[in-house]
MMTF fields as JSON, N, C-alpha, C and O atoms, coordinates in Angstrom:
{
  "mmtfVersion": "1.0.0",
  "mmtfProducer": "UNKNOWN",
  "numBonds": 455,
  "numAtoms": 456,
  "numGroups": 114,
  "numChains": 1,
  "numModels": 1,
  "chainsPerModel": [1],
  "groupsPerChain": [114],
  "chainIdList": ["A"],
  "bondAtomList": [4, 2, 8, 6, 12, 10, 16, 14, 20, 18, 24, 22, 28, 26, 32, 30, 36, 34, 40, 38, 44, 42, 48, 46, 52, 50, 56, 54, 60, 58, 64, 62, 68, 66, 72, 70, 76, 74, 80, 78, 84, 82, 88, 86, 92, 90, 96, 94, 100, 98, 104, 102, 108, 106, 112, 110, 116, 114, 120, 118, 124, 122, 128, 126, 132, 130, 136, 134, 140, 138, 144, 142, 148, 146, 152, 150, 156, 154, 160, 158, 164, 162, 168, 166, 172, 170, 176, 174, 180, 178, 184, 182, 188, 186, 192, 190, 196, 194, 200, 198, 204, 202, 208, 206, 212, 210, 216, 214, 220, 218, 224, 222, 228, 226, 232, 230, 236, 234, 240, 238, 244, 242, 248, 246, 252, 250, 256, 254, 260, 258, 264, 262, 268, 266, 272, 270, 276, 274, 280, 278, 284, 282, 288, 286, 292, 290, 296, 294, 300, 298, 304, 302, 308, 306, 312, 310, 316, 314, 320, 318, 324, 322, 328, 326, 332, 330, 336, 334, 340, 338, 344, 342, 348, 346, 352, 350, 356, 354, 360, 358, 364, 362, 368, 366, 372, 370, 376, 374, 380, 378, 384, 382, 388, 386, 392, 390, 396, 394, 400, 398, 404, 402, 408, 406, 412, 410, 416, 414, 420, 418, 424, 422, 428, 426, 432, 430, 436, 434, 440, 438, 444, 442, 448, 446, 452, 450],
  "bondOrderList": [1, 1, 1, 1, 1, 1, 1, 1, 1, 1, 1, 1, 1, 1, 1, 1, 1, 1, 1, 1, 1, 1, 1, 1, 1, 1, 1, 1, 1, 1, 1, 1, 1, 1, 1, 1, 1, 1, 1, 1, 1, 1, 1, 1, 1, 1, 1, 1, 1, 1, 1, 1, 1, 1, 1, 1, 1, 1, 1, 1, 1, 1, 1, 1, 1, 1, 1, 1, 1, 1, 1, 1, 1, 1, 1, 1, 1, 1, 1, 1, 1, 1, 1, 1, 1, 1, 1, 1, 1, 1, 1, 1, 1, 1, 1, 1, 1, 1, 1, 1, 1, 1, 1, 1, 1, 1, 1, 1, 1, 1, 1, 1, 1],
  "groupList": [{"groupName": "MET", "atomNameList": ["N", "CA", "C", "O"], "elementList": ["N", "C", "C", "O"], "formalChargeList": [0, 0, 0, 0], "bondAtomList": [1, 0, 2, 1, 3, 2], "bondOrderList": [1, 1, 2], "singleLetterCode": "M", "chemCompType": "L-PEPTIDE LINKING"}, {"groupName": "SER", "atomNameList": ["N", "CA", "C", "O"], "elementList": ["N", "C", "C", "O"], "formalChargeList": [0, 0, 0, 0], "bondAtomList": [1, 0, 2, 1, 3, 2], "bondOrderList": [1, 1, 2], "singleLetterCode": "S", "chemCompType": "L-PEPTIDE LINKING"}, {"groupName": "ARG", "atomNameList": ["N", "CA", "C", "O"], "elementList": ["N", "C", "C", "O"], "formalChargeList": [0, 0, 0, 0], "bondAtomList": [1, 0, 2, 1, 3, 2], "bondOrderList": [1, 1, 2], "singleLetterCode": "R", "chemCompType": "L-PEPTIDE LINKING"}, {"groupName": "LEU", "atomNameList": ["N", "CA", "C", "O"], "elementList": ["N", "C", "C", "O"], "formalChargeList": [0, 0, 0, 0], "bondAtomList": [1, 0, 2, 1, 3, 2], "bondOrderList": [1, 1, 2], "singleLetterCode": "L", "chemCompType": "L-PEPTIDE LINKING"}, {"groupName": "LYS", "atomNameList": ["N", "CA", "C", "O"], "elementList": ["N", "C", "C", "O"], "formalChargeList": [0, 0, 0, 0], "bondAtomList": [1, 0, 2, 1, 3, 2], "bondOrderList": [1, 1, 2], "singleLetterCode": "K", "chemCompType": "L-PEPTIDE LINKING"}, {"groupName": "GLY", "atomNameList": ["N", "CA", "C", "O"], "elementList": ["N", "C", "C", "O"], "formalChargeList": [0, 0, 0, 0], "bondAtomList": [1, 0, 2, 1, 3, 2], "bondOrderList": [1, 1, 2], "singleLetterCode": "G", "chemCompType": "PEPTIDE LINKING"}, {"groupName": "PRO", "atomNameList": ["N", "CA", "C", "O"], "elementList": ["N", "C", "C", "O"], "formalChargeList": [0, 0, 0, 0], "bondAtomList": [1, 0, 2, 1, 3, 2], "bondOrderList": [1, 1, 2], "singleLetterCode": "P", "chemCompType": "L-PEPTIDE LINKING"}, {"groupName": "PHE", "atomNameList": ["N", "CA", "C", "O"], "elementList": ["N", "C", "C", "O"], "formalChargeList": [0, 0, 0, 0], "bondAtomList": [1, 0, 2, 1, 3, 2], "bondOrderList": [1, 1, 2], "singleLetterCode": "F", "chemCompType": "L-PEPTIDE LINKING"}, {"groupName": "VAL", "atomNameList": ["N", "CA", "C", "O"], "elementList": ["N", "C", "C", "O"], "formalChargeList": [0, 0, 0, 0], "bondAtomList": [1, 0, 2, 1, 3, 2], "bondOrderList": [1, 1, 2], "singleLetterCode": "V", "chemCompType": "L-PEPTIDE LINKING"}, {"groupName": "ASP", "atomNameList": ["N", "CA", "C", "O"], "elementList": ["N", "C", "C", "O"], "formalChargeList": [0, 0, 0, 0], "bondAtomList": [1, 0, 2, 1, 3, 2], "bondOrderList": [1, 1, 2], "singleLetterCode": "D", "chemCompType": "L-PEPTIDE LINKING"}, {"groupName": "GLU", "atomNameList": ["N", "CA", "C", "O"], "elementList": ["N", "C", "C", "O"], "formalChargeList": [0, 0, 0, 0], "bondAtomList": [1, 0, 2, 1, 3, 2], "bondOrderList": [1, 1, 2], "singleLetterCode": "E", "chemCompType": "L-PEPTIDE LINKING"}, {"groupName": "ALA", "atomNameList": ["N", "CA", "C", "O"], "elementList": ["N", "C", "C", "O"], "formalChargeList": [0, 0, 0, 0], "bondAtomList": [1, 0, 2, 1, 3, 2], "bondOrderList": [1, 1, 2], "singleLetterCode": "A", "chemCompType": "L-PEPTIDE LINKING"}, {"groupName": "ILE", "atomNameList": ["N", "CA", "C", "O"], "elementList": ["N", "C", "C", "O"], "formalChargeList": [0, 0, 0, 0], "bondAtomList": [1, 0, 2, 1, 3, 2], "bondOrderList": [1, 1, 2], "singleLetterCode": "I", "chemCompType": "L-PEPTIDE LINKING"}, {"groupName": "THR", "atomNameList": ["N", "CA", "C", "O"], "elementList": ["N", "C", "C", "O"], "formalChargeList": [0, 0, 0, 0], "bondAtomList": [1, 0, 2, 1, 3, 2], "bondOrderList": [1, 1, 2], "singleLetterCode": "T", "chemCompType": "L-PEPTIDE LINKING"}, {"groupName": "TRP", "atomNameList": ["N", "CA", "C", "O"], "elementList": ["N", "C", "C", "O"], "formalChargeList": [0, 0, 0, 0], "bondAtomList": [1, 0, 2, 1, 3, 2], "bondOrderList": [1, 1, 2], "singleLetterCode": "W", "chemCompType": "L-PEPTIDE LINKING"}, {"groupName": "GLN", "atomNameList": ["N", "CA", "C", "O"], "elementList": ["N", "C", "C", "O"], "formalChargeList": [0, 0, 0, 0], "bondAtomList": [1, 0, 2, 1, 3, 2], "bondOrderList": [1, 1, 2], "singleLetterCode": "Q", "chemCompType": "L-PEPTIDE LINKING"}, {"groupName": "HIS", "atomNameList": ["N", "CA", "C", "O"], "elementList": ["N", "C", "C", "O"], "formalChargeList": [0, 0, 0, 0], "bondAtomList": [1, 0, 2, 1, 3, 2], "bondOrderList": [1, 1, 2], "singleLetterCode": "H", "chemCompType": "L-PEPTIDE LINKING"}, {"groupName": "ASN", "atomNameList": ["N", "CA", "C", "O"], "elementList": ["N", "C", "C", "O"], "formalChargeList": [0, 0, 0, 0], "bondAtomList": [1, 0, 2, 1, 3, 2], "bondOrderList": [1, 1, 2], "singleLetterCode": "N", "chemCompType": "L-PEPTIDE LINKING"}, {"groupName": "TYR", "atomNameList": ["N", "CA", "C", "O"], "elementList": ["N", "C", "C", "O"], "formalChargeList": [0, 0, 0, 0], "bondAtomList": [1, 0, 2, 1, 3, 2], "bondOrderList": [1, 1, 2], "singleLetterCode": "Y", "chemCompType": "L-PEPTIDE LINKING"}],
  "groupTypeList": [0, 1, 2, 1, 3, 4, 4, 5, 6, 7, 8, 9, 10, 4, 3, 3, 11, 4, 12, 11, 4, 3, 2, 2, 5, 9, 4, 13, 8, 8, 4, 13, 14, 1, 2, 11, 1, 15, 12, 11, 6, 10, 0, 8, 5, 7, 13, 12, 5, 8, 16, 17, 5, 4, 8, 16, 3, 6, 8, 18, 8, 8, 10, 17, 0, 8, 5, 16, 2, 3, 5, 10, 7, 11, 6, 13, 2, 4, 7, 3, 2, 16, 5, 5, 4, 0, 15, 4, 10, 3, 10, 15, 5, 11, 6, 11, 8, 11, 11, 11, 6, 11, 13, 6, 11, 6, 11, 11, 1, 11, 4, 4, 10, 1],
  "groupIdList": [1, 2, 3, 4, 5, 6, 7, 8, 9, 10, 11, 12, 13, 14, 15, 16, 17, 18, 19, 20, 21, 22, 23, 24, 25, 26, 27, 28, 29, 30, 31, 32, 33, 34, 35, 36, 37, 38, 39, 40, 41, 42, 43, 44, 45, 46, 47, 48, 49, 50, 51, 52, 53, 54, 55, 56, 57, 58, 59, 60, 61, 62, 63, 64, 65, 66, 67, 68, 69, 70, 71, 72, 73, 74, 75, 76, 77, 78, 79, 80, 81, 82, 83, 84, 85, 86, 87, 88, 89, 90, 91, 92, 93, 94, 95, 96, 97, 98, 99, 100, 101, 102, 103, 104, 105, 106, 107, 108, 109, 110, 111, 112, 113, 114],
  "secStructList": [7, 7, 7, 7, 6, 6, 6, 7, 7, 7, 7, 7, 6, 6, 2, 2, 2, 2, 2, 2, 2, 1, 7, 6, 6, 7, 7, 7, 7, 7, 3, 3, 7, 7, 6, 6, 1, 5, 7, 7, 1, 6, 6, 6, 6, 7, 3, 3, 3, 3, 3, 7, 1, 1, 1, 3, 3, 3, 3, 3, 7, 7, 4, 4, 4, 6, 6, 1, 5, 4, 4, 4, 4, 1, 7, 1, 1, 7, 7, 7, 7, 1, 1, 2, 2, 2, 2, 2, 2, 2, 2, 2, 2, 6, 2, 2, 2, 2, 6, 1, 7, 1, 1, 7, 7, 7, 7, 7, 7, 7, 7, 7, 7, 7],
  "xCoordList": [-142.565, -143.361, -144.635, -144.97, -145.262, -146.812, -147.417, -147.014, -148.981, -149.948, -150.714, -150.556, -151.509, -151.48, -153.057, -154.065, -152.875, -154.368, -155.783, -156.757, -155.614, -156.93, -157.653, -158.861, -156.602, -157.006, -157.606, -158.497, -156.848, -157.517, -156.757, -156.144, -156.825, -156.493, -156.642, -157.469, -155.944, -155.975, -156.48, -155.651, -158.062, -158.274, -159.288, -160.328, -158.935, -159.388, -160.976, -161.327, -162.002, -163.145, -163.986, -165.114, -163.27, -163.688, -163.258, -164.059, -162.576, -161.993, -162.815, -162.951, -163.298, -164.349, -165.366, -166.214, -165.562, -167.346, -167.366, -168.343, -166.197, -166.183, -166.254, -166.973, -165.499, -165.952, -167.192, -167.496, -168.028, -168.873, -170.315, -171.273, -170.017, -171.156, -170.565, -171.205, -169.742, -169.151, -169.839, -169.757, -170.368, -170.811, -169.472, -168.887, -169.358, -168.035, -167.576, -168.399, -166.798, -166.065, -166.154, -165.839, -166.567, -166.583, -165.538, -164.612, -165.164, -163.738, -163.344, -162.728, -163.848, -163.878, -162.673, -162.687, -161.757, -160.661, -160.714, -160.759, -160.721, -160.905, -159.977, -158.965, -159.799, -158.396, -158.018, -159.021, -157.01, -156.695, -155.662, -154.729, -155.37, -153.784, -153.659, -152.737, -154.472, -154.174, -153.498, -153.998, -151.935, -151.231, -150.917, -150.332, -151.347, -151.153, -152.101, -152.052, -153.482, -154.587, -154.175, -153.654, -154.64, -154.375, -155.719, -156.919, -154.701, -156.024, -156.91, -156.473, -158.442, -159.339, -159.876, -159.705, -160.586, -160.983, -162.172, -162.453, -162.776, -164.028, -163.475, -164.157, -162.132, -161.131, -160.794, -160.022, -161.154, -160.441, -161.101, -162.255, -160.622, -161.487, -161.827, -162.563, -161.563, -161.645, -160.403, -159.535, -159.989, -158.771, -158.173, -158.45, -157.73, -157.764, -156.284, -155.44, -156.204, -155.436, -154.692, -154.972, -153.623, -152.752, -151.683, -150.747, -151.626, -150.822, -149.606, -149.424, -148.619, -147.161, -146.338, -145.109, -147.193, -146.804, -146.787, -146.841, -146.68, -146.571, -148.223, -149.037, -148.393, -149.626, -150.323, -149.543, -151.354, -151.913, -151.704, -151.857, -151.164, -150.943, -152.301, -152.923, -152.533, -153.844, -153.298, -152.078, -153.994, -153.392, -154.835, -155.92, -154.782, -155.676, -154.961, -153.83, -156.684, -156.569, -156.806, -157.912, -155.997, -156.369, -156.195, -155.772, -156.517, -156.598, -155.524, -155.802, -154.328, -152.773, -152.394, -151.556, -152.909, -152.522, -153.006, -152.432, -154.53, -155.557, -154.197, -153.299, -154.228, -153.52, -151.981, -151.337, -151.715, -150.449, -151.161, -152.323, -150.159, -150.579, -150.801, -149.901, -151.773, -151.589, -150.152, -149.415, -149.766, -148.512, -147.399, -146.564, -147.448, -146.381, -146.517, -145.818, -147.557, -147.665, -147.47, -147.527, -147.312, -147.17, -146.047, -146.119, -144.922, -143.361, -143.367, -143.955, -142.504, -142.317, -141.046, -140.889, -140.324, -138.951, -138.75, -139.281, -138.027, -137.811, -136.569, -135.823, -136.122, -134.898, -134.095, -134.611, -133.178, -133.018, -131.642, -132.02, -130.473, -129.309, -128.465, -128.339, -127.323, -125.864, -124.567, -124.194, -123.888, -122.5, -122.524, -121.718, -123.452, -123.594, -123.043, -123.443, -122.311, -122.331, -121.625, -122.144, -120.208, -119.641, -120.666, -120.85, -121.096, -122.31, -123.076, -122.812, -123.915, -124.821, -124.247, -125.043, -123.226, -122.604, -121.969, -121.832, -121.716, -121.563, -123.022, -123.199, -123.793, -125.132, -125.609, -126.059, -125.426, -125.918, -125.227, -125.768, -124.048, -122.911, -123.123, -122.801, -123.687, -123.647, -124.547, -124.431, -125.842, -127.08, -127.016, -127.787, -125.871, -125.862, -124.748, -124.453, -124.046, -122.599, -123.809, -123.75, -124.964, -125.312, -126.015, -126.148, -126.744, -127.958, -127.515, -128.099, -125.6, -125.47, -124.434, -123.282, -125.324, -123.906, -122.622, -122.596, -121.611, -120.248, -120.598, -120.641, -120.811, -120.513, -122.679, -123.493, -122.755, -124.147, -124.341, -123.502, -125.811, -125.871, -126.031, -126.634, -125.301, -125.488, -127.06, -127.962, -127.307, -128.195, -128.64, -127.771, -130.239, -130.531, -130.51, -131.26, -129.704, -129.632, -130.705, -131.607, -130.739, -131.798, -131.588, -130.497, -132.587, -132.517, -131.722, -131.487, -131.214, -130.285, -130.853, -131.683, -130.596, -131.517, -130.355, -129.256, -131.375, -130.336, -130.761, -130.14],
  "yCoordList": [3.413, 2.625, 2.934, 2.632, 3.726, 3.769, 2.772, 1.611, 3.385, 2.419, 1.694, 2.2, 0.577, 0.091, 0.843, 1.091, 1.038, 1.553, 1.312, 2.064, -0.232, -1.061, -0.685, -0.546, -0.561, -0.339, 1.039, 1.396, 1.822, 3.082, 4.005, 3.335, 5.484, 6.235, 5.634, 4.73, 6.014, 5.85, 7.044, 7.866, 7.244, 8.173, 7.942, 7.286, 8.393, 7.777, 7.739, 8.87, 6.948, 7.49, 8.064, 8.555, 7.901, 9.086, 10.53, 11.266, 11.18, 12.473, 12.535, 13.564, 11.47, 12.122, 12.165, 12.959, 11.798, 11.913, 13.361, 14.11, 13.593, 14.836, 16.22, 17.218, 15.931, 16.816, 16.967, 18.144, 16.06, 15.578, 16.727, 17.299, 16.744, 17.386, 18.942, 19.845, 19.122, 20.546, 21.194, 20.455, 22.379, 23.149, 24.205, 25.181, 23.809, 24.62, 26.076, 26.868, 26.562, 27.362, 27.75, 28.863, 26.78, 26.587, 26.862, 26.268, 27.73, 27.789, 26.825, 27.176, 25.844, 24.899, 23.848, 23.039, 23.946, 23.242, 21.425, 21.152, 20.745, 19.149, 18.747, 18.937, 18.0, 17.381, 16.366, 15.675, 15.52, 14.3, 13.814, 14.587, 12.934, 12.293, 11.082, 10.272, 11.151, 10.481, 11.199, 11.729, 10.926, 11.955, 10.947, 11.422, 9.624, 9.296, 9.083, 8.411, 9.951, 9.843, 11.29, 12.394, 10.667, 11.333, 12.256, 12.007, 13.883, 14.72, 14.291, 14.125, 14.142, 14.318, 15.724, 16.853, 15.346, 16.709, 17.509, 18.707, 16.364, 16.384, 17.779, 18.776, 17.544, 18.603, 19.877, 20.614, 20.21, 21.674, 22.62, 22.664, 23.663, 24.572, 24.331, 25.219, 23.461, 23.16, 23.48, 23.574, 23.706, 23.559, 22.383, 22.41, 21.736, 20.376, 20.402, 21.288, 19.905, 20.165, 18.72, 17.739, 18.906, 17.496, 17.282, 18.079, 16.31, 16.15, 15.845, 14.958, 16.348, 16.675, 15.71, 15.656, 15.019, 14.316, 14.78, 14.12, 16.387, 17.508, 18.173, 18.062, 18.873, 19.446, 19.499, 19.506, 19.526, 19.921, 21.104, 22.18, 20.712, 22.213, 22.464, 21.666, 23.517, 24.213, 23.71, 23.824, 23.082, 22.963, 23.654, 23.119, 24.505, 24.727, 24.254, 24.283, 23.595, 22.84, 23.499, 24.029, 23.621, 23.964, 23.148, 21.995, 23.719, 22.761, 22.129, 20.948, 22.315, 22.045, 20.917, 20.132, 20.697, 19.937, 18.315, 17.296, 18.348, 17.263, 16.101, 16.421, 14.692, 13.914, 13.634, 12.585, 14.613, 14.529, 14.303, 14.65, 13.524, 13.232, 14.311, 15.132, 14.341, 15.343, 15.082, 16.056, 14.394, 14.717, 15.473, 15.902, 15.644, 16.326, 17.827, 18.621, 18.261, 19.572, 19.773, 20.931, 18.981, 19.313, 18.57, 17.423, 19.111, 18.68, 18.316, 18.997, 16.793, 16.46, 16.861, 16.438, 17.623, 17.93, 19.255, 19.912, 19.811, 21.324, 21.766, 21.733, 22.242, 22.716, 23.697, 24.789, 23.896, 24.796, 25.273, 25.905, 25.071, 25.388, 24.844, 24.145, 25.188, 24.729, 25.306, 26.119, 25.113, 25.794, 26.359, 27.227, 25.807, 25.884, 27.093, 28.163, 27.148, 28.648, 29.658, 30.749, 29.261, 30.038, 31.253, 32.461, 29.959, 30.585, 31.417, 32.575, 31.359, 32.059, 33.619, 34.556, 33.789, 34.605, 35.809, 37.032, 34.791, 35.553, 36.475, 37.673, 35.505, 36.041, 37.143, 38.102, 36.858, 38.222, 39.479, 40.548, 39.158, 40.422, 41.042, 42.184, 40.09, 40.779, 41.872, 42.842, 41.343, 42.538, 44.068, 44.979, 44.136, 45.414, 46.125, 47.255, 45.581, 45.967, 46.705, 47.925, 45.907, 46.303, 47.167, 48.083, 47.24, 48.604, 49.907, 50.868, 49.787, 51.368, 51.62, 51.271, 52.279, 52.672, 53.293, 54.044, 53.045, 53.516, 54.971, 55.771, 55.255, 57.068, 57.012, 56.143, 58.385, 59.201, 59.442, 59.74, 59.194, 59.282, 60.966, 61.801, 61.253, 62.665, 63.355, 62.641, 64.346, 65.018, 65.655, 66.0, 65.724, 66.299, 67.639, 68.478, 67.924, 69.269, 70.16, 69.669, 71.139, 72.054, 72.651, 73.094, 72.617, 73.276, 74.295, 75.229, 74.248, 75.621, 76.538, 76.348, 77.71, 78.891, 79.845, 80.354, 79.731, 80.39, 81.487, 82.102],
  "zCoordList": [64.421, 62.801, 63.662, 64.807, 62.555, 62.656, 62.838, 62.775, 63.207, 63.606, 62.376, 61.264, 62.492, 61.358, 60.708, 61.371, 59.476, 59.065, 59.283, 59.259, 59.556, 59.413, 60.829, 61.018, 61.759, 63.651, 63.804, 64.574, 62.802, 62.826, 64.189, 65.02, 64.366, 65.244, 66.6, 66.711, 67.675, 68.861, 69.654, 70.044, 69.987, 70.444, 72.13, 72.088, 73.106, 74.336, 74.484, 74.822, 74.373, 74.283, 75.744, 75.712, 76.83, 77.618, 77.112, 77.688, 76.487, 76.17, 74.886, 74.224, 74.617, 72.812, 73.622, 73.213, 74.316, 74.986, 75.918, 75.932, 76.634, 77.556, 76.18, 76.224, 75.321, 74.31, 73.566, 73.375, 73.072, 72.319, 73.492, 72.972, 74.961, 75.91, 75.834, 76.373, 75.377, 75.643, 73.927, 72.946, 73.829, 72.783, 71.862, 72.33, 70.962, 70.035, 70.403, 69.944, 70.911, 71.198, 72.979, 73.4, 73.755, 75.189, 75.651, 75.098, 76.697, 77.062, 78.648, 79.654, 78.375, 79.651, 79.402, 78.474, 80.232, 79.893, 79.9, 81.099, 79.49, 79.517, 79.972, 79.298, 81.307, 81.643, 81.365, 81.544, 80.93, 80.166, 80.554, 80.336, 81.011, 81.214, 80.054, 79.966, 79.461, 77.793, 76.436, 75.445, 76.929, 75.947, 74.542, 73.57, 74.573, 73.079, 72.276, 71.246, 72.955, 71.999, 70.795, 70.949, 69.822, 68.626, 68.407, 68.521, 67.902, 67.851, 66.522, 65.383, 67.037, 65.967, 65.313, 65.775, 64.085, 63.957, 64.935, 64.935, 65.787, 66.582, 67.523, 67.761, 67.944, 69.294, 68.602, 69.215, 67.633, 67.081, 67.401, 66.975, 68.23, 68.942, 70.286, 70.715, 71.104, 72.435, 72.944, 72.076, 74.258, 75.279, 75.891, 77.09, 75.705, 76.388, 77.932, 77.795, 78.597, 79.885, 79.929, 80.617, 78.946, 79.172, 79.998, 79.927, 80.816, 81.649, 81.436, 80.602, 81.978, 81.42, 82.831, 82.872, 83.885, 84.932, 86.224, 87.262, 86.024, 87.218, 87.244, 88.16, 85.949, 86.304, 84.815, 83.863, 84.617, 83.086, 82.703, 83.282, 81.186, 80.26, 79.47, 78.769, 79.712, 78.466, 77.425, 77.317, 76.479, 75.118, 74.29, 74.515, 73.615, 72.369, 71.188, 70.702, 70.83, 69.19, 68.185, 68.081, 67.34, 65.965, 64.86, 64.95, 63.765, 62.389, 62.256, 62.047, 62.268, 62.009, 62.905, 62.461, 64.178, 65.428, 64.915, 65.298, 63.697, 63.507, 63.158, 62.379, 63.889, 63.197, 64.348, 64.327, 65.101, 66.022, 67.299, 67.512, 68.373, 69.579, 70.787, 70.966, 71.49, 72.677, 73.413, 73.26, 73.906, 74.247, 73.951, 74.747, 72.438, 71.867, 72.08, 71.45, 73.105, 72.728, 74.516, 74.929, 75.23, 76.969, 76.828, 76.388, 77.169, 77.316, 78.513, 79.354, 78.946, 80.086, 81.083, 82.228, 80.488, 80.792, 80.761, 79.865, 81.64, 81.79, 81.64, 82.619, 80.446, 80.043, 81.136, 80.9, 82.134, 82.939, 81.818, 80.832, 81.897, 81.166, 81.473, 82.478, 80.211, 80.859, 81.127, 80.281, 81.974, 82.11, 83.881, 84.217, 84.848, 85.941, 86.641, 86.18, 87.533, 88.343, 87.535, 87.303, 87.007, 85.859, 84.819, 84.67, 84.314, 83.335, 84.055, 83.732, 84.893, 85.462, 85.907, 85.85, 86.228, 86.707, 85.277, 85.28, 84.222, 83.115, 82.815, 82.594, 82.904, 82.562, 82.943, 82.316, 84.435, 85.321, 84.698, 84.416, 84.559, 84.72, 83.059, 82.729, 82.201, 80.486, 80.207, 79.459, 81.289, 81.123, 81.722, 81.419, 82.68, 83.286, 82.5, 82.891, 81.373, 80.399, 79.532, 79.383, 78.933, 77.656, 77.974, 77.163, 79.261, 79.331, 79.207, 78.706, 80.098, 79.703, 78.216, 77.955, 77.558, 76.429, 76.828, 77.803, 76.18, 76.092, 75.865, 76.8, 74.784, 74.634, 74.483, 74.17, 74.892, 74.553, 72.949, 72.099, 72.831, 71.117, 70.648, 71.322, 69.259, 69.432, 69.434, 68.995, 69.783, 70.133, 68.463, 67.662, 68.138, 67.206, 66.73, 67.228, 65.793, 65.283, 64.87, 64.19, 65.112, 64.758, 63.211, 62.851, 62.467, 61.314, 60.906, 61.673, 59.667, 59.413, 58.958, 58.069, 59.396, 58.711, 57.859, 58.076, 56.722, 55.515, 55.1, 54.232]
}
């Protein structure tokens, strides 16, 4: 369910104040824990460090991101892989086989003289 239009979008006031102090194109990363804040047009061009529960991930805001939440661009879970020990052995063995070709490529032939 989306937020009521009469309330307007939620944007953290402290975050907007920090961004207002910076100049356009400034490379400073603004740290925030407010993952629920919507990206406002004033944030375009700035880098915001969004907390994912462990570290602040830098998110460079572009025009297409306006209206989305900051938390959408900082995943909180890290996908390792499925399969366990047997899958790991298969993955380690596959690159070695692929690296060595079975038959050498034919050498380029010289031009025929007539």
